[in-house]
mmJSON file of the N, C-alpha and C atoms, coordinates in Angstrom:
{"data_MODEL":{"atom_site":{
"group_PDB":["ATOM","ATOM","ATOM","ATOM","ATOM","ATOM","ATOM","ATOM","ATOM","ATOM","ATOM","ATOM","ATOM","ATOM","ATOM","ATOM","ATOM","ATOM","ATOM","ATOM","ATOM","ATOM","ATOM","ATOM","ATOM","ATOM","ATOM","ATOM","ATOM","ATOM","ATOM","ATOM","ATOM","ATOM","ATOM","ATOM","ATOM","ATOM","ATOM","ATOM","ATOM","ATOM","ATOM","ATOM","ATOM","ATOM","ATOM","ATOM","ATOM","ATOM","ATOM","ATOM","ATOM","ATOM","ATOM","ATOM","ATOM","ATOM","ATOM","ATOM","ATOM","ATOM","ATOM","ATOM","ATOM","ATOM","ATOM","ATOM","ATOM","ATOM","ATOM","ATOM","ATOM","ATOM","ATOM","ATOM","ATOM","ATOM","ATOM","ATOM","ATOM","ATOM","ATOM","ATOM","ATOM","ATOM","ATOM","ATOM","ATOM","ATOM","ATOM","ATOM","ATOM","ATOM","ATOM","ATOM","ATOM","ATOM","ATOM","ATOM","ATOM","ATOM","ATOM","ATOM","ATOM","ATOM","ATOM","ATOM","ATOM","ATOM","ATOM","ATOM","ATOM","ATOM","ATOM","ATOM","ATOM","ATOM","ATOM","ATOM","ATOM","ATOM","ATOM","ATOM","ATOM","ATOM","ATOM","ATOM","ATOM","ATOM","ATOM","ATOM","ATOM","ATOM","ATOM","ATOM","ATOM","ATOM","ATOM","ATOM","ATOM","ATOM","ATOM","ATOM","ATOM","ATOM","ATOM","ATOM","ATOM","ATOM","ATOM","ATOM","ATOM","ATOM","ATOM","ATOM","ATOM","ATOM","ATOM","ATOM","ATOM","ATOM","ATOM","ATOM","ATOM","ATOM","ATOM","ATOM","ATOM","ATOM","ATOM","ATOM","ATOM","ATOM","ATOM","ATOM","ATOM","ATOM","ATOM","ATOM","ATOM","ATOM","ATOM","ATOM","ATOM","ATOM","ATOM","ATOM","ATOM","ATOM","ATOM","ATOM","ATOM","ATOM","ATOM","ATOM","ATOM","ATOM","ATOM","ATOM","ATOM","ATOM","ATOM","ATOM","ATOM","ATOM","ATOM","ATOM","ATOM","ATOM","ATOM","ATOM","ATOM","ATOM","ATOM","ATOM","ATOM","ATOM","ATOM","ATOM","ATOM","ATOM","ATOM","ATOM","ATOM","ATOM","ATOM","ATOM","ATOM","ATOM","ATOM","ATOM","ATOM","ATOM","ATOM","ATOM","ATOM","ATOM","ATOM","ATOM"],
"id":[1,2,3,4,5,6,7,8,9,10,11,12,13,14,15,16,17,18,19,20,21,22,23,24,25,26,27,28,29,30,31,32,33,34,35,36,37,38,39,40,41,42,43,44,45,46,47,48,49,50,51,52,53,54,55,56,57,58,59,60,61,62,63,64,65,66,67,68,69,70,71,72,73,74,75,76,77,78,79,80,81,82,83,84,85,86,87,88,89,90,91,92,93,94,95,96,97,98,99,100,101,102,103,104,105,106,107,108,109,110,111,112,113,114,115,116,117,118,119,120,121,122,123,124,125,126,127,128,129,130,131,132,133,134,135,136,137,138,139,140,141,142,143,144,145,146,147,148,149,150,151,152,153,154,155,156,157,158,159,160,161,162,163,164,165,166,167,168,169,170,171,172,173,174,175,176,177,178,179,180,181,182,183,184,185,186,187,188,189,190,191,192,193,194,195,196,197,198,199,200,201,202,203,204,205,206,207,208,209,210,211,212,213,214,215,216,217,218,219,220,221,222,223,224,225,226,227,228,229,230,231,232,233,234,235,236,237,238,239,240],
"type_symbol":["N","C","C","N","C","C","N","C","C","N","C","C","N","C","C","N","C","C","N","C","C","N","C","C","N","C","C","N","C","C","N","C","C","N","C","C","N","C","C","N","C","C","N","C","C","N","C","C","N","C","C","N","C","C","N","C","C","N","C","C","N","C","C","N","C","C","N","C","C","N","C","C","N","C","C","N","C","C","N","C","C","N","C","C","N","C","C","N","C","C","N","C","C","N","C","C","N","C","C","N","C","C","N","C","C","N","C","C","N","C","C","N","C","C","N","C","C","N","C","C","N","C","C","N","C","C","N","C","C","N","C","C","N","C","C","N","C","C","N","C","C","N","C","C","N","C","C","N","C","C","N","C","C","N","C","C","N","C","C","N","C","C","N","C","C","N","C","C","N","C","C","N","C","C","N","C","C","N","C","C","N","C","C","N","C","C","N","C","C","N","C","C","N","C","C","N","C","C","N","C","C","N","C","C","N","C","C","N","C","C","N","C","C","N","C","C","N","C","C","N","C","C","N","C","C","N","C","C","N","C","C","N","C","C","N","C","C","N","C","C"],
"label_atom_id":["N","CA","C","N","CA","C","N","CA","C","N","CA","C","N","CA","C","N","CA","C","N","CA","C","N","CA","C","N","CA","C","N","CA","C","N","CA","C","N","CA","C","N","CA","C","N","CA","C","N","CA","C","N","CA","C","N","CA","C","N","CA","C","N","CA","C","N","CA","C","N","CA","C","N","CA","C","N","CA","C","N","CA","C","N","CA","C","N","CA","C","N","CA","C","N","CA","C","N","CA","C","N","CA","C","N","CA","C","N","CA","C","N","CA","C","N","CA","C","N","CA","C","N","CA","C","N","CA","C","N","CA","C","N","CA","C","N","CA","C","N","CA","C","N","CA","C","N","CA","C","N","CA","C","N","CA","C","N","CA","C","N","CA","C","N","CA","C","N","CA","C","N","CA","C","N","CA","C","N","CA","C","N","CA","C","N","CA","C","N","CA","C","N","CA","C","N","CA","C","N","CA","C","N","CA","C","N","CA","C","N","CA","C","N","CA","C","N","CA","C","N","CA","C","N","CA","C","N","CA","C","N","CA","C","N","CA","C","N","CA","C","N","CA","C","N","CA","C","N","CA","C","N","CA","C","N","CA","C","N","CA","C","N","CA","C","N","CA","C","N","CA","C","N","CA","C","N","CA","C"],
"label_alt_id":[null,null,null,null,null,null,null,null,null,null,null,null,null,null,null,null,null,null,null,null,null,null,null,null,null,null,null,null,null,null,null,null,null,null,null,null,null,null,null,null,null,null,null,null,null,null,null,null,null,null,null,null,null,null,null,null,null,null,null,null,null,null,null,null,null,null,null,null,null,null,null,null,null,null,null,null,null,null,null,null,null,null,null,null,null,null,null,null,null,null,null,null,null,null,null,null,null,null,null,null,null,null,null,null,null,null,null,null,null,null,null,null,null,null,null,null,null,null,null,null,null,null,null,null,null,null,null,null,null,null,null,null,null,null,null,null,null,null,null,null,null,null,null,null,null,null,null,null,null,null,null,null,null,null,null,null,null,null,null,null,null,null,null,null,null,null,null,null,null,null,null,null,null,null,null,null,null,null,null,null,null,null,null,null,null,null,null,null,null,null,null,null,null,null,null,null,null,null,null,null,null,null,null,null,null,null,null,null,null,null,null,null,null,null,null,null,null,null,null,null,null,null,null,null,null,null,null,null,null,null,null,null,null,null,null,null,null,null,null,null],
"label_comp_id":["MET","MET","MET","MET","MET","MET","LYS","LYS","LYS","LYS","LYS","LYS","PHE","PHE","PHE","LEU","LEU","LEU","PHE","PHE","PHE","LEU","LEU","LEU","LEU","LEU","LEU","LEU","LEU","LEU","THR","THR","THR","VAL","VAL","VAL","MET","MET","MET","ILE","ILE","ILE","ALA","ALA","ALA","SER","SER","SER","SER","SER","SER","LEU","LEU","LEU","THR","THR","THR","GLY","GLY","GLY","CYS","CYS","CYS","GLY","GLY","GLY","GLU","GLU","GLU","GLN","GLN","GLN","ALA","ALA","ALA","ASN","ASN","ASN","GLU","GLU","GLU","ASP","ASP","ASP","LEU","LEU","LEU","LYS","LYS","LYS","ALA","ALA","ALA","LYS","LYS","LYS","ILE","ILE","ILE","GLN","GLN","GLN","SER","SER","SER","SER","SER","SER","PRO","PRO","PRO","ASN","ASN","ASN","GLU","GLU","GLU","ASN","ASN","ASN","TYR","TYR","TYR","LYS","LYS","LYS","GLY","GLY","GLY","ASN","ASN","ASN","PRO","PRO","PRO","HIS","HIS","HIS","PRO","PRO","PRO","VAL","VAL","VAL","VAL","VAL","VAL","LYS","LYS","LYS","GLU","GLU","GLU","GLU","GLU","GLU","MET","MET","MET","LYS","LYS","LYS","LEU","LEU","LEU","THR","THR","THR","GLU","GLU","GLU","GLU","GLU","GLU","GLU","GLU","GLU","LYS","LYS","LYS","ALA","ALA","ALA","GLU","GLU","GLU","PHE","PHE","PHE","ASN","ASN","ASN","LYS","LYS","LYS","LEU","LEU","LEU","LYS","LYS","LYS","GLN","GLN","GLN","GLU","GLU","GLU","ILE","ILE","ILE","MET","MET","MET","SER","SER","SER","THR","THR","THR","LYS","LYS","LYS","GLU","GLU","GLU","GLY","GLY","GLY","GLU","GLU","GLU","SER","SER","SER","ASP","ASP","ASP","GLU","GLU","GLU"],
"label_asym_id":["A","A","A","A","A","A","A","A","A","A","A","A","A","A","A","A","A","A","A","A","A","A","A","A","A","A","A","A","A","A","A","A","A","A","A","A","A","A","A","A","A","A","A","A","A","A","A","A","A","A","A","A","A","A","A","A","A","A","A","A","A","A","A","A","A","A","A","A","A","A","A","A","A","A","A","A","A","A","A","A","A","A","A","A","A","A","A","A","A","A","A","A","A","A","A","A","A","A","A","A","A","A","A","A","A","A","A","A","A","A","A","A","A","A","A","A","A","A","A","A","A","A","A","A","A","A","A","A","A","A","A","A","A","A","A","A","A","A","A","A","A","A","A","A","A","A","A","A","A","A","A","A","A","A","A","A","A","A","A","A","A","A","A","A","A","A","A","A","A","A","A","A","A","A","A","A","A","A","A","A","A","A","A","A","A","A","A","A","A","A","A","A","A","A","A","A","A","A","A","A","A","A","A","A","A","A","A","A","A","A","A","A","A","A","A","A","A","A","A","A","A","A","A","A","A","A","A","A","A","A","A","A","A","A","A","A","A","A","A","A"],
"label_entity_id":["1","1","1","1","1","1","1","1","1","1","1","1","1","1","1","1","1","1","1","1","1","1","1","1","1","1","1","1","1","1","1","1","1","1","1","1","1","1","1","1","1","1","1","1","1","1","1","1","1","1","1","1","1","1","1","1","1","1","1","1","1","1","1","1","1","1","1","1","1","1","1","1","1","1","1","1","1","1","1","1","1","1","1","1","1","1","1","1","1","1","1","1","1","1","1","1","1","1","1","1","1","1","1","1","1","1","1","1","1","1","1","1","1","1","1","1","1","1","1","1","1","1","1","1","1","1","1","1","1","1","1","1","1","1","1","1","1","1","1","1","1","1","1","1","1","1","1","1","1","1","1","1","1","1","1","1","1","1","1","1","1","1","1","1","1","1","1","1","1","1","1","1","1","1","1","1","1","1","1","1","1","1","1","1","1","1","1","1","1","1","1","1","1","1","1","1","1","1","1","1","1","1","1","1","1","1","1","1","1","1","1","1","1","1","1","1","1","1","1","1","1","1","1","1","1","1","1","1","1","1","1","1","1","1","1","1","1","1","1","1"],
"label_seq_id":[1,1,1,2,2,2,3,3,3,4,4,4,5,5,5,6,6,6,7,7,7,8,8,8,9,9,9,10,10,10,11,11,11,12,12,12,13,13,13,14,14,14,15,15,15,16,16,16,17,17,17,18,18,18,19,19,19,20,20,20,21,21,21,22,22,22,23,23,23,24,24,24,25,25,25,26,26,26,27,27,27,28,28,28,29,29,29,30,30,30,31,31,31,32,32,32,33,33,33,34,34,34,35,35,35,36,36,36,37,37,37,38,38,38,39,39,39,40,40,40,41,41,41,42,42,42,43,43,43,44,44,44,45,45,45,46,46,46,47,47,47,48,48,48,49,49,49,50,50,50,51,51,51,52,52,52,53,53,53,54,54,54,55,55,55,56,56,56,57,57,57,58,58,58,59,59,59,60,60,60,61,61,61,62,62,62,63,63,63,64,64,64,65,65,65,66,66,66,67,67,67,68,68,68,69,69,69,70,70,70,71,71,71,72,72,72,73,73,73,74,74,74,75,75,75,76,76,76,77,77,77,78,78,78,79,79,79,80,80,80],
"pdbx_PDB_ins_code":[null,null,null,null,null,null,null,null,null,null,null,null,null,null,null,null,null,null,null,null,null,null,null,null,null,null,null,null,null,null,null,null,null,null,null,null,null,null,null,null,null,null,null,null,null,null,null,null,null,null,null,null,null,null,null,null,null,null,null,null,null,null,null,null,null,null,null,null,null,null,null,null,null,null,null,null,null,null,null,null,null,null,null,null,null,null,null,null,null,null,null,null,null,null,null,null,null,null,null,null,null,null,null,null,null,null,null,null,null,null,null,null,null,null,null,null,null,null,null,null,null,null,null,null,null,null,null,null,null,null,null,null,null,null,null,null,null,null,null,null,null,null,null,null,null,null,null,null,null,null,null,null,null,null,null,null,null,null,null,null,null,null,null,null,null,null,null,null,null,null,null,null,null,null,null,null,null,null,null,null,null,null,null,null,null,null,null,null,null,null,null,null,null,null,null,null,null,null,null,null,null,null,null,null,null,null,null,null,null,null,null,null,null,null,null,null,null,null,null,null,null,null,null,null,null,null,null,null,null,null,null,null,null,null,null,null,null,null,null,null],
"Cartn_x":[-12.535,-11.069,-10.106,-10.562,-9.527,-9.324,-10.088,-10.018,-8.852,-8.849,-7.753,-6.646,-6.589,-5.27,-4.619,-5.489,-4.856,-4.362,-5.25,-4.701,-3.28,-3.26,-2.002,-0.841,-1.24,-0.061,0.295,-0.508,-0.246,0.382,0.122,0.709,2.268,2.346,3.893,4.677,4.099,4.797,5.171,4.224,4.473,5.573,5.641,6.571,7.828,8.005,9.193,9.864,8.925,9.446,9.909,9.138,9.637,11.009,11.178,12.438,13.628,13.347,14.301,14.791,13.793,13.992,14.717,14.592,15.344,16.914,17.098,18.367,19.282,18.645,19.152,19.605,18.568,19.116,20.249,20.499,21.361,22.624,22.508,23.832,24.309,23.352,23.723,24.191,24.02,24.451,25.8,26.052,27.24,28.266,27.959,28.791,29.179,28.043,28.616,29.446,29.281,30.186,31.683,32.531,33.875,34.816,35.47,36.101,37.578,38.184,39.556,40.108,41.463,42.252,42.709,42.748,43.11,44.944,45.482,46.849,47.66,47.02,47.65,47.74,46.747,46.625,47.707,48.023,49.525,49.228,47.849,47.493,47.325,46.783,46.505,45.401,45.553,44.493,43.35,43.557,42.205,42.211,41.865,41.741,40.958,41.205,40.144,39.271,38.007,37.313,36.489,36.724,35.946,34.734,33.663,32.273,31.962,31.234,31.046,29.292,28.636,27.292,27.286,26.452,26.152,25.01,25.127,23.874,23.881,22.751,22.377,22.65,22.955,23.374,22.488,20.935,20.127,20.203,20.369,20.734,21.887,22.98,24.206,23.992,23.316,23.112,22.072,21.068,20.395,20.945,21.91,22.93,23.678,24.288,25.257,24.486,23.378,22.454,22.055,21.77,21.425,22.679,23.763,25.012,25.287,25.189,25.531,24.555,23.31,22.248,22.503,23.119,23.548,24.596,25.572,26.969,26.749,25.608,25.471,24.619,23.791,23.043,23.938,25.004,25.929,26.89,27.202,28.141,27.058,25.989,25.063,24.805,24.718,25.03,25.796,27.157,28.353,28.7,28.243,28.328,27.56,26.374,25.613,26.422],
"Cartn_y":[6.649,7.151,5.929,4.506,3.65,3.269,3.181,3.069,4.005,5.265,6.148,5.883,5.382,5.226,3.785,3.011,1.719,1.95,2.778,3.059,3.8,4.826,5.487,4.486,3.812,2.812,1.824,1.352,0.521,1.34,2.48,3.268,3.455,3.978,4.259,2.805,1.561,0.447,0.035,0.399,0.052,0.965,2.311,3.112,3.086,2.723,2.296,0.877,-0.186,-1.166,-1.083,-0.206,0.171,1.008,1.789,2.683,1.805,0.751,-0.202,-0.946,-1.343,-2.316,-1.347,-0.233,0.665,0.815,0.945,0.893,-0.118,-1.347,-2.694,-2.876,-2.585,-2.673,-1.894,-0.463,0.313,-0.385,-0.736,-1.441,-2.74,-3.463,-4.574,-4.33,-3.075,-2.562,-2.224,-1.551,-0.993,-2.154,-3.233,-4.48,-5.099,-5.106,-5.846,-5.135,-3.554,-2.888,-2.716,-3.165,-3.265,-2.203,-1.427,-0.38,-0.828,-1.119,-1.544,-0.648,-0.184,0.653,0.239,0.92,0.384,0.552,-0.549,-0.635,0.03,0.01,0.633,2.131,2.64,4.169,4.8,5.86,6.602,7.953,8.563,9.989,10.338,11.512,12.056,11.33,11.076,10.335,11.058,12.473,13.276,14.401,14.054,15.105,16.072,17.356,18.537,18.668,18.401,18.398,19.439,20.062,21.37,20.965,21.522,21.121,22.584,22.526,23.664,23.304,24.373,24.163,24.022,22.932,22.903,23.52,24.561,25.476,25.441,25.735,26.019,27.211,27.87,29.145,30.038,29.821,30.722,30.811,29.936,29.9,30.827,30.536,31.432,32.721,33.199,34.462,35.29,34.217,34.918,34.785,34.041,34.032,35.212,35.513,36.578,38.133,38.049,39.199,39.528,38.304,38.486,39.027,38.386,38.819,40.306,40.822,42.256,43.213,42.685,43.477,43.754,42.433,42.271,43.332,43.041,43.841,45.372,45.592,47.137,47.624,46.778,47.174,47.253,46.395,46.686,47.732,48.265,49.079,50.607,50.468,51.679,51.749,50.782,50.697,51.287,50.654,51.126,52.622,53.276,54.828,55.695,55.008,56.073,56.293],
"Cartn_z":[4.248,4.872,4.703,5.032,5.005,3.614,2.742,1.347,0.723,1.221,0.637,1.197,2.473,3.071,2.536,2.274,1.632,0.241,-0.484,-1.864,-1.769,-0.951,-0.813,-0.481,0.42,0.978,-0.166,-0.907,-2.103,-3.341,-3.615,-4.531,-4.009,-2.694,-2.261,-2.49,-2.15,-2.047,-3.59,-4.549,-6.056,-6.301,-6.134,-6.496,-5.857,-4.879,-4.084,-4.912,-5.112,-5.864,-7.279,-7.746,-9.085,-9.088,-8.19,-8.119,-7.841,-6.859,-6.503,-7.611,-8.615,-9.863,-10.754,-10.808,-11.755,-11.429,-10.038,-9.375,-9.612,-9.384,-9.377,-10.87,-11.963,-13.208,-13.685,-13.227,-13.307,-12.719,-11.595,-11.127,-11.847,-12.268,-13.255,-14.476,-15.04,-16.228,-16.125,-14.916,-14.522,-14.416,-13.934,-13.629,-14.786,-16.012,-17.176,-18.15,-18.042,-18.869,-18.119,-18.894,-18.17,-19.443,-18.773,-19.48,-19.328,-20.711,-20.812,-21.514,-21.099,-22.027,-23.316,-24.23,-25.495,-25.45,-25.703,-25.235,-26.522,-27.72,-28.893,-29.058,-28.507,-28.678,-28.063,-28.759,-28.294,-28.29,-28.577,-28.306,-27.082,-26.915,-25.545,-24.882,-23.562,-23.175,-22.616,-22.735,-22.43,-23.4,-24.621,-25.713,-25.518,-25.966,-25.734,-26.975,-26.751,-28.148,-28.064,-29.632,-29.899,-30.572,-30.02,-30.545,-31.012,-32.434,-32.997,-33.496,-33.619,-33.895,-35.518,-35.834,-37.271,-37.654,-38.387,-38.601,-40.131,-40.672,-42.057,-42.343,-43.647,-44.131,-43.678,-43.606,-42.952,-41.657,-40.805,-39.299,-39.029,-39.888,-39.594,-39.876,-40.833,-41.046,-39.932,-39.469,-38.252,-37.129,-36.782,-35.642,-35.749,-36.75,-36.973,-36.885,-37.356,-37.247,-35.894,-35.227,-33.547,-32.737,-33.288,-32.62,-32.738,-34.026,-34.319,-33.483,-33.225,-32.564,-31.225,-30.556,-29.15,-28.798,-29.683,-29.526,-29.698,-30.503,-30.934,-29.631,-28.869,-27.858,-26.6,-26.512,-25.46,-25.518,-26.848,-27.136,-26.775,-26.889,-26.713,-25.164,-24.353,-23.035,-22.402,-23.009,-22.544,-22.759,-23.717,-24.019,-23.152,-22.554,-21.802,-20.394],
"occupancy":[1.0,1.0,1.0,1.0,1.0,1.0,1.0,1.0,1.0,1.0,1.0,1.0,1.0,1.0,1.0,1.0,1.0,1.0,1.0,1.0,1.0,1.0,1.0,1.0,1.0,1.0,1.0,1.0,1.0,1.0,1.0,1.0,1.0,1.0,1.0,1.0,1.0,1.0,1.0,1.0,1.0,1.0,1.0,1.0,1.0,1.0,1.0,1.0,1.0,1.0,1.0,1.0,1.0,1.0,1.0,1.0,1.0,1.0,1.0,1.0,1.0,1.0,1.0,1.0,1.0,1.0,1.0,1.0,1.0,1.0,1.0,1.0,1.0,1.0,1.0,1.0,1.0,1.0,1.0,1.0,1.0,1.0,1.0,1.0,1.0,1.0,1.0,1.0,1.0,1.0,1.0,1.0,1.0,1.0,1.0,1.0,1.0,1.0,1.0,1.0,1.0,1.0,1.0,1.0,1.0,1.0,1.0,1.0,1.0,1.0,1.0,1.0,1.0,1.0,1.0,1.0,1.0,1.0,1.0,1.0,1.0,1.0,1.0,1.0,1.0,1.0,1.0,1.0,1.0,1.0,1.0,1.0,1.0,1.0,1.0,1.0,1.0,1.0,1.0,1.0,1.0,1.0,1.0,1.0,1.0,1.0,1.0,1.0,1.0,1.0,1.0,1.0,1.0,1.0,1.0,1.0,1.0,1.0,1.0,1.0,1.0,1.0,1.0,1.0,1.0,1.0,1.0,1.0,1.0,1.0,1.0,1.0,1.0,1.0,1.0,1.0,1.0,1.0,1.0,1.0,1.0,1.0,1.0,1.0,1.0,1.0,1.0,1.0,1.0,1.0,1.0,1.0,1.0,1.0,1.0,1.0,1.0,1.0,1.0,1.0,1.0,1.0,1.0,1.0,1.0,1.0,1.0,1.0,1.0,1.0,1.0,1.0,1.0,1.0,1.0,1.0,1.0,1.0,1.0,1.0,1.0,1.0,1.0,1.0,1.0,1.0,1.0,1.0,1.0,1.0,1.0,1.0,1.0,1.0,1.0,1.0,1.0,1.0,1.0,1.0],
"B_iso_or_equiv":[0.0,0.0,0.0,0.0,0.0,0.0,0.0,0.0,0.0,0.0,0.0,0.0,0.0,0.0,0.0,0.0,0.0,0.0,0.0,0.0,0.0,0.0,0.0,0.0,0.0,0.0,0.0,0.0,0.0,0.0,0.0,0.0,0.0,0.0,0.0,0.0,0.0,0.0,0.0,0.0,0.0,0.0,0.0,0.0,0.0,0.0,0.0,0.0,0.0,0.0,0.0,0.0,0.0,0.0,0.0,0.0,0.0,0.0,0.0,0.0,0.0,0.0,0.0,0.0,0.0,0.0,0.0,0.0,0.0,0.0,0.0,0.0,0.0,0.0,0.0,0.0,0.0,0.0,0.0,0.0,0.0,0.0,0.0,0.0,0.0,0.0,0.0,0.0,0.0,0.0,0.0,0.0,0.0,0.0,0.0,0.0,0.0,0.0,0.0,0.0,0.0,0.0,0.0,0.0,0.0,0.0,0.0,0.0,0.0,0.0,0.0,0.0,0.0,0.0,0.0,0.0,0.0,0.0,0.0,0.0,0.0,0.0,0.0,0.0,0.0,0.0,0.0,0.0,0.0,0.0,0.0,0.0,0.0,0.0,0.0,0.0,0.0,0.0,0.0,0.0,0.0,0.0,0.0,0.0,0.0,0.0,0.0,0.0,0.0,0.0,0.0,0.0,0.0,0.0,0.0,0.0,0.0,0.0,0.0,0.0,0.0,0.0,0.0,0.0,0.0,0.0,0.0,0.0,0.0,0.0,0.0,0.0,0.0,0.0,0.0,0.0,0.0,0.0,0.0,0.0,0.0,0.0,0.0,0.0,0.0,0.0,0.0,0.0,0.0,0.0,0.0,0.0,0.0,0.0,0.0,0.0,0.0,0.0,0.0,0.0,0.0,0.0,0.0,0.0,0.0,0.0,0.0,0.0,0.0,0.0,0.0,0.0,0.0,0.0,0.0,0.0,0.0,0.0,0.0,0.0,0.0,0.0,0.0,0.0,0.0,0.0,0.0,0.0,0.0,0.0,0.0,0.0,0.0,0.0,0.0,0.0,0.0,0.0,0.0,0.0],
"pdbx_formal_charge":[null,null,null,null,null,null,null,null,null,null,null,null,null,null,null,null,null,null,null,null,null,null,null,null,null,null,null,null,null,null,null,null,null,null,null,null,null,null,null,null,null,null,null,null,null,null,null,null,null,null,null,null,null,null,null,null,null,null,null,null,null,null,null,null,null,null,null,null,null,null,null,null,null,null,null,null,null,null,null,null,null,null,null,null,null,null,null,null,null,null,null,null,null,null,null,null,null,null,null,null,null,null,null,null,null,null,null,null,null,null,null,null,null,null,null,null,null,null,null,null,null,null,null,null,null,null,null,null,null,null,null,null,null,null,null,null,null,null,null,null,null,null,null,null,null,null,null,null,null,null,null,null,null,null,null,null,null,null,null,null,null,null,null,null,null,null,null,null,null,null,null,null,null,null,null,null,null,null,null,null,null,null,null,null,null,null,null,null,null,null,null,null,null,null,null,null,null,null,null,null,null,null,null,null,null,null,null,null,null,null,null,null,null,null,null,null,null,null,null,null,null,null,null,null,null,null,null,null,null,null,null,null,null,null,null,null,null,null,null,null],
"auth_seq_id":[1,1,1,2,2,2,3,3,3,4,4,4,5,5,5,6,6,6,7,7,7,8,8,8,9,9,9,10,10,10,11,11,11,12,12,12,13,13,13,14,14,14,15,15,15,16,16,16,17,17,17,18,18,18,19,19,19,20,20,20,21,21,21,22,22,22,23,23,23,24,24,24,25,25,25,26,26,26,27,27,27,28,28,28,29,29,29,30,30,30,31,31,31,32,32,32,33,33,33,34,34,34,35,35,35,36,36,36,37,37,37,38,38,38,39,39,39,40,40,40,41,41,41,42,42,42,43,43,43,44,44,44,45,45,45,46,46,46,47,47,47,48,48,48,49,49,49,50,50,50,51,51,51,52,52,52,53,53,53,54,54,54,55,55,55,56,56,56,57,57,57,58,58,58,59,59,59,60,60,60,61,61,61,62,62,62,63,63,63,64,64,64,65,65,65,66,66,66,67,67,67,68,68,68,69,69,69,70,70,70,71,71,71,72,72,72,73,73,73,74,74,74,75,75,75,76,76,76,77,77,77,78,78,78,79,79,79,80,80,80],
"auth_comp_id":["MET","MET","MET","MET","MET","MET","LYS","LYS","LYS","LYS","LYS","LYS","PHE","PHE","PHE","LEU","LEU","LEU","PHE","PHE","PHE","LEU","LEU","LEU","LEU","LEU","LEU","LEU","LEU","LEU","THR","THR","THR","VAL","VAL","VAL","MET","MET","MET","ILE","ILE","ILE","ALA","ALA","ALA","SER","SER","SER","SER","SER","SER","LEU","LEU","LEU","THR","THR","THR","GLY","GLY","GLY","CYS","CYS","CYS","GLY","GLY","GLY","GLU","GLU","GLU","GLN","GLN","GLN","ALA","ALA","ALA","ASN","ASN","ASN","GLU","GLU","GLU","ASP","ASP","ASP","LEU","LEU","LEU","LYS","LYS","LYS","ALA","ALA","ALA","LYS","LYS","LYS","ILE","ILE","ILE","GLN","GLN","GLN","SER","SER","SER","SER","SER","SER","PRO","PRO","PRO","ASN","ASN","ASN","GLU","GLU","GLU","ASN","ASN","ASN","TYR","TYR","TYR","LYS","LYS","LYS","GLY","GLY","GLY","ASN","ASN","ASN","PRO","PRO","PRO","HIS","HIS","HIS","PRO","PRO","PRO","VAL","VAL","VAL","VAL","VAL","VAL","LYS","LYS","LYS","GLU","GLU","GLU","GLU","GLU","GLU","MET","MET","MET","LYS","LYS","LYS","LEU","LEU","LEU","THR","THR","THR","GLU","GLU","GLU","GLU","GLU","GLU","GLU","GLU","GLU","LYS","LYS","LYS","ALA","ALA","ALA","GLU","GLU","GLU","PHE","PHE","PHE","ASN","ASN","ASN","LYS","LYS","LYS","LEU","LEU","LEU","LYS","LYS","LYS","GLN","GLN","GLN","GLU","GLU","GLU","ILE","ILE","ILE","MET","MET","MET","SER","SER","SER","THR","THR","THR","LYS","LYS","LYS","GLU","GLU","GLU","GLY","GLY","GLY","GLU","GLU","GLU","SER","SER","SER","ASP","ASP","ASP","GLU","GLU","GLU"],
"auth_asym_id":["A","A","A","A","A","A","A","A","A","A","A","A","A","A","A","A","A","A","A","A","A","A","A","A","A","A","A","A","A","A","A","A","A","A","A","A","A","A","A","A","A","A","A","A","A","A","A","A","A","A","A","A","A","A","A","A","A","A","A","A","A","A","A","A","A","A","A","A","A","A","A","A","A","A","A","A","A","A","A","A","A","A","A","A","A","A","A","A","A","A","A","A","A","A","A","A","A","A","A","A","A","A","A","A","A","A","A","A","A","A","A","A","A","A","A","A","A","A","A","A","A","A","A","A","A","A","A","A","A","A","A","A","A","A","A","A","A","A","A","A","A","A","A","A","A","A","A","A","A","A","A","A","A","A","A","A","A","A","A","A","A","A","A","A","A","A","A","A","A","A","A","A","A","A","A","A","A","A","A","A","A","A","A","A","A","A","A","A","A","A","A","A","A","A","A","A","A","A","A","A","A","A","A","A","A","A","A","A","A","A","A","A","A","A","A","A","A","A","A","A","A","A","A","A","A","A","A","A","A","A","A","A","A","A","A","A","A","A","A","A"],
"auth_atom_id":["N","CA","C","N","CA","C","N","CA","C","N","CA","C","N","CA","C","N","CA","C","N","CA","C","N","CA","C","N","CA","C","N","CA","C","N","CA","C","N","CA","C","N","CA","C","N","CA","C","N","CA","C","N","CA","C","N","CA","C","N","CA","C","N","CA","C","N","CA","C","N","CA","C","N","CA","C","N","CA","C","N","CA","C","N","CA","C","N","CA","C","N","CA","C","N","CA","C","N","CA","C","N","CA","C","N","CA","C","N","CA","C","N","CA","C","N","CA","C","N","CA","C","N","CA","C","N","CA","C","N","CA","C","N","CA","C","N","CA","C","N","CA","C","N","CA","C","N","CA","C","N","CA","C","N","CA","C","N","CA","C","N","CA","C","N","CA","C","N","CA","C","N","CA","C","N","CA","C","N","CA","C","N","CA","C","N","CA","C","N","CA","C","N","CA","C","N","CA","C","N","CA","C","N","CA","C","N","CA","C","N","CA","C","N","CA","C","N","CA","C","N","CA","C","N","CA","C","N","CA","C","N","CA","C","N","CA","C","N","CA","C","N","CA","C","N","CA","C","N","CA","C","N","CA","C","N","CA","C","N","CA","C","N","CA","C","N","CA","C","N","CA","C","N","CA","C","N","CA","C"],
"pdbx_PDB_model_num":[1,1,1,1,1,1,1,1,1,1,1,1,1,1,1,1,1,1,1,1,1,1,1,1,1,1,1,1,1,1,1,1,1,1,1,1,1,1,1,1,1,1,1,1,1,1,1,1,1,1,1,1,1,1,1,1,1,1,1,1,1,1,1,1,1,1,1,1,1,1,1,1,1,1,1,1,1,1,1,1,1,1,1,1,1,1,1,1,1,1,1,1,1,1,1,1,1,1,1,1,1,1,1,1,1,1,1,1,1,1,1,1,1,1,1,1,1,1,1,1,1,1,1,1,1,1,1,1,1,1,1,1,1,1,1,1,1,1,1,1,1,1,1,1,1,1,1,1,1,1,1,1,1,1,1,1,1,1,1,1,1,1,1,1,1,1,1,1,1,1,1,1,1,1,1,1,1,1,1,1,1,1,1,1,1,1,1,1,1,1,1,1,1,1,1,1,1,1,1,1,1,1,1,1,1,1,1,1,1,1,1,1,1,1,1,1,1,1,1,1,1,1,1,1,1,1,1,1,1,1,1,1,1,1,1,1,1,1,1,1]
}}}
């Protein structure tokens, strides 16, 4: 029983030590990273970025097919 208790205690101590090391590393990295604005930038400081999926032609065809199936299913449900 004592061995199990000591093993659990040692495990908890090691886990907490490693967690503390990870947090300290994150804080050190944040301190090293310095964000400075680009004085020459004249555009929108908060641009809206439009992300589109990059699909192959086969994936686009399959996506459109599934979209049509969903639309027809929804139309069928709304007609009932």
